[in-house]
C-alpha positions in Angstrom: -11.4 -9.3 -2.2 -9.1 -11.5 -4.3 -5.6 -10.2 -4.0 -4.1 -9.1 -7.3 -0.5 -9.3 -6.2 0.0 -12.7 -7.7 -1.2 -11.6 -11.1 1.1 -8.5 -11.0 4.0 -10.7 -10.0 3.2 -13.0 -13.0 3.5 -10.0 -15.3 6.8 -9.0 -13.7 8.2 -12.5 -14.2 7.0 -12.4 -17.7 9.5 -9.6 -18.2 12.0 -12.4 -17.6 10.2 -14.8 -20.0 9.7 -12.6 -23.0 10.2 -15.4 -25.5 6.5 -15.9 -25.9 6.0 -12.1 -26.6 9.1 -11.9 -28.9 7.9 -14.9 -31.0 4.5 -13.3 -31.5 5.1 -9.6 -32.0 1.8 -9.1 -33.8 -0.3 -10.0 -30.8 1.8 -7.9 -28.5 1.5 -4.9 -30.8 -2.3 -5.3 -31.0 -2.5 -5.5 -27.2 -0.5 -2.3 -26.8 -2.7 -0.5 -29.3 -5.8 -1.6 -27.4 -4.7 -0.5 -24.0 -2.6 2.6 -24.7 -5.4 5.1 -24.9 -7.3 3.6 -21.9 -4.3 3.8 -19.6 -2.9 7.2 -20.4 -4.1 8.5 -17.0 -2.0 5.9 -15.1 1.3 7.5 -16.0 1.7 8.5 -12.4 5.0 9.9 -10.9 5.7 7.1 -8.4 8.1 9.4 -6.4 5.6 12.3 -5.9 4.4 11.5 -2.4 4.9 14.7 -0.5 1.7 16.6 0.4 1.4 20.1 -1.0 -0.1 21.7 2.0 2.0 23.4 4.7 2.0 21.3 7.9 4.1 20.1 10.8 6.5 17.2 10.3 8.8 15.5 12.8 12.4 14.3 12.1 12.6 10.6 12.7 16.2 11.0 13.8 15.2 13.2 16.8 14.3 11.5 20.0 10.7 12.5 20.7 9.4 12.8 24.2 5.8 12.5 23.1 6.4 8.9 21.7 5.8 7.4 25.1 2.5 9.3 25.5 1.4 8.1 22.0 2.2 4.5 23.0 0.2 4.8 26.1 -2.8 6.2 24.2 -2.8 3.4 21.6 -1.8 0.4 23.7 -5.1 -1.4 23.2 -5.6 -4.4 21.0 -6.3 -3.6 17.4 -7.5 -7.1 16.3 -10.5 -7.5 18.5 -13.5 -5.4 19.5 -12.4 -2.5 21.8 -13.1 -2.9 25.5 -15.1 -0.4 27.6 -11.9 1.1 28.7 -10.9 1.7 25.0 -14.3 3.3 24.3 -13.8 5.7 27.2 -10.3 6.6 26.0 -11.5 7.0 22.5 -14.3 9.3 23.6 -11.9 11.5 25.6 -9.4 11.6 22.8 -12.0 12.5 20.2 -13.4 15.3 22.4 -9.9 16.7 22.8 -9.2 16.4 19.1 -12.3 18.3 18.3 -11.0 21.2 20.3 -7.5 21.2 18.9 -6.0 19.6 15.8 -3.1 17.2 16.4 0.2 18.7 15.4 3.1 16.5 16.4 3.8 13.2 14.9 2.8 11.3 18.0 -0.5 13.3 18.3 -1.4 12.6 14.7 -0.6 8.9 14.9 -2.6 8.7 18.2 -5.6 10.5 16.5 -5.5 8.0 13.6 -5.2 5.0 15.9 -8.2 6.2 18.0 -10.3 6.5 14.8 -9.3 3.0 13.7 -10.3 1.7 17.1 -13.7 3.4 16.7 -14.2 1.8 13.3 -13.3 -1.7 14.5 -15.8 -1.3 17.4 -18.7 0.2 15.5 -18.2 -1.7 12.1 -19.9 1.1 10.1 -19.4 -0.6 6.7 -17.3 0.6 3.7 -16.5 0.2 0.0 -13.1 -0.7 -1.3 -11.2 -1.1 -4.5 -7.5 -1.2 -5.6 -5.1 -1.0 -8.5 -1.5 -1.6 -9.3 0.7 0.9 -11.2 3.8 -0.5 -12.7 6.6 2.1 -13.2 8.5 2.7 -16.4 12.0 2.6 -15.0 12.7 -1.1 -15.3 16.3 -2.3 -15.1 17.9 -5.6 -16.2 21.5 -6.6 -16.7 20.3 -8.1 -20.0 20.2 -5.4 -22.7 17.7 -7.2 -24.9 15.3 -7.6 -21.9 15.5 -3.9 -21.2 14.7 -3.2 -24.8 11.5 -5.3 -24.9 10.4 -4.3 -21.4 8.5 -1.1 -22.5 6.1 -3.0 -24.8 5.3 -5.6 -22.2 5.0 -2.8 -19.6 2.3 -1.1 -21.6 0.4 -4.4 -21.8 0.8 -4.8 -18.0 -0.6 -1.2 -17.5 -3.7 -2.2 -19.3 -4.1 -5.3 -17.2 -3.6 -3.9 -13.8 -3.7 -0.1 -13.7 -7.5 0.0 -13.7 -9.4 -0.1 -10.5 -10.8 -3.5 -9.5 -14.5 -3.9 -9.1 -15.8 -2.2 -5.9 -16.3 -4.5 -2.9 -18.9 -3.5 -0.3 -18.4 -4.6 3.3 -21.8 -4.3 5.1 -22.4 -2.5 8.4 -21.8 -5.0 11.2 -19.8 -7.4 9.1 -16.2 -8.2 9.8 -13.9 -5.3 9.2 -10.7 -7.4 9.6 -9.6 -6.8 6.0 -9.1 -3.1 6.4 -5.5 -2.3 7.5 -3.7 -1.4 9.6 -4.4 -4.5 11.7 -2.5 -3.2 14.7 -2.1 0.3 16.2 0.5 2.3 14.3 3.6 3.1 16.2 5.3 6.6 15.8 8.7 5.0 15.1 7.2 3.4 12.0 6.4 6.8 10.6 9.0 9.0 9.0 6.7 12.1 9.1 3.1 12.9 9.7 0.9 15.8 8.6 -2.6 17.0 9.5 -4.6 19.7 7.7 -8.1 20.9 8.7 -10.5 20.9 5.8 -14.1 21.8 6.5 -15.2 19.6 9.3 -12.5 17.0 8.7 -8.9 16.3 9.4 -6.8 15.3 6.4 -4.0 13.1 7.8 -1.0 11.7 6.0 1.4 9.1 7.6 4.6 8.8 5.6 6.2 5.4 6.4 9.9 4.9 7.0 11.7 3.3 4.1 12.2 -0.4 4.5 14.4 -3.0 2.7 13.3 -6.6 2.8 16.1 -8.8 1.4 14.2 -12.1 2.0 10.5 -12.4 1.4 8.6 -13.0 4.6 6.0 -15.8 5.0 3.8 -13.3 6.9 3.3 -9.6 6.0 3.0 -8.8 9.7 6.7 -9.3 10.2 7.4 -6.0 8.2 6.4 -2.5 9.0 4.7 -2.1 5.6 2.8 -5.3 6.1 1.5 -4.1 9.5 0.4 -0.7 8.3 -0.5 -1.1 4.6 -0.7 -4.8 3.8 -1.9 -4.3 0.2 1.0 -4.3 -2.2 3.4 -6.0 0.2 5.0 -9.1 -1.2 5.2 -12.3 0.7 6.4 -15.8 -0.2 2.9 -17.2 -0.8 2.0 -14.4 -3.3 5.3 -14.9 -5.1 4.8 -18.6 -5.5 1.2 -18.0 -6.8 2.7 -15.8 -9.5 5.4 -18.3 -10.3 2.7 -21.0 -10.7 0.8 -18.8 -13.1 3.9 -18.5 -15.4 5.2 -22.1 -14.9 8.8 -23.4 -15.2 10.3 -20.5 -13.2 12.7 -21.0 -10.3 13.1 -17.9 -8.1 16.7 -17.4 -6.9 16.2 -14.1 -5.1 13.2 -11.8 -4.6 14.0 -8.7 -2.6 11.8 -5.6 -2.0 12.8 -2.0 -1.3 9.9 0.0 0.0 10.1 3.8 -0.1 7.8 6.8 -0.3 4.8 4.8 0.9 2.0 6.4 2.9 -1.4 6.2 4.4 -4.0 9.0 4.0 -7.0 9.3 6.3 -9.9 11.7 6.3 -11.4 11.9 9.9 -14.5 13.8 11.0 -12.9 16.1 13.6 -16.1 16.3 15.7 -16.9 12.6 16.0 -13.5 11.1 15.2 -15.1 8.8 12.6 -13.1 7.8 9.6 -14.5 9.1 6.3 -11.9 7.6 3.9 -8.6 5.8 4.0 -6.1 5.4 1.1 -3.0 3.3 1.2 -0.1 3.8 -1.2 2.6 1.1 -1.2 5.6 1.9 -3.3 8.0 -0.9 -3.9 11.1 -1.7 -6.0 10.9 -5.5 -6.7 14.3 -7.0 -7.5 14.0 -10.5 -9.0 16.5 -13.0 -10.2 15.1 -16.2 -11.6 16.1 -19.2 -13.6 14.0 -19.3 -16.8 13.7 -22.2 -19.3 15.8 -21.6 -22.4 17.2 -18.2 -21.2 18.9 -19.4 -18.0 19.3 -16.9 -15.1 17.8 -13.5 -15.7 17.2 -10.5 -13.5 14.8 -7.5 -13.4 14.2 -4.6 -11.1 10.6 -3.4 -11.4 9.1 -0.4 -9.6 5.4 -0.7 -8.7 2.7 0.9 -6.5 -0.4 -0.6 -5.0 -3.1 2.0 -4.3 -6.1 0.9 -2.3 -9.1 3.1 -1.3 -11.6 2.5 1.5 -14.4 4.9 1.0 -18.1 5.5 1.7 -17.4 4.6 5.3 -20.6 4.4 7.3 -22.8 5.0 4.2 
């Protein structure tokens, strides 16, 4: 799947380069009229991430004795096919999970890791698509930029808020593009919930908040990159966006990630993943040197939502 981060970044930097839009207000108005109706459903509250069901959560600030057990359960490699030992461990864990739902954070994380190991081993196939939701609370120290941002934002919603075309990964093909690429560690998770629904477990892993003042070259150096990947900015993606706009020099590009999560539906009898959704919530803080306008800044909230569904169908 072609990553859409670069395109989204291009739009964000266009918030810093509004000369072209201001010099041609007719075209901008027409674009807003065209996309406004189609994107009404994308006005999503980017802060509404807490699950509505009642479930057990652990406080990250509390030292948890079960963390060591979770680490021992999930210490196998997540980037290659599982070994026979992993298969045996997964079978035992799945059987135990079928008898009793995981309740503590460490148990829930271990249950998810085991299901991911099973998926990487069996390669059942899945379908995926993604979208990017740009928030409305855009800030800039330049008043005029704040004033024109809403119109550009509505155009951006039309460009990126729709789901991308579905991509099908066939059974037996490489499943390496489905994160997380490593076993999730309990310390990366702020809280975890598990709800039984029919024959499935509905699991949510709420990630710890993370500030990244300097863009990494590799997503895997950040917690969000390890667990979610989609929607996580890195230097290459930023430079791709800059190249699309042209003439821009990035001074700073910092990211604050908060309220991000991973949802998983797991068959509680077999331990097989049914569906996975990643929600990466980021405040991108950009300062750039722009031709004609000089140094401009913008703080743009955005979310990447990616679904992996029809697993094993």
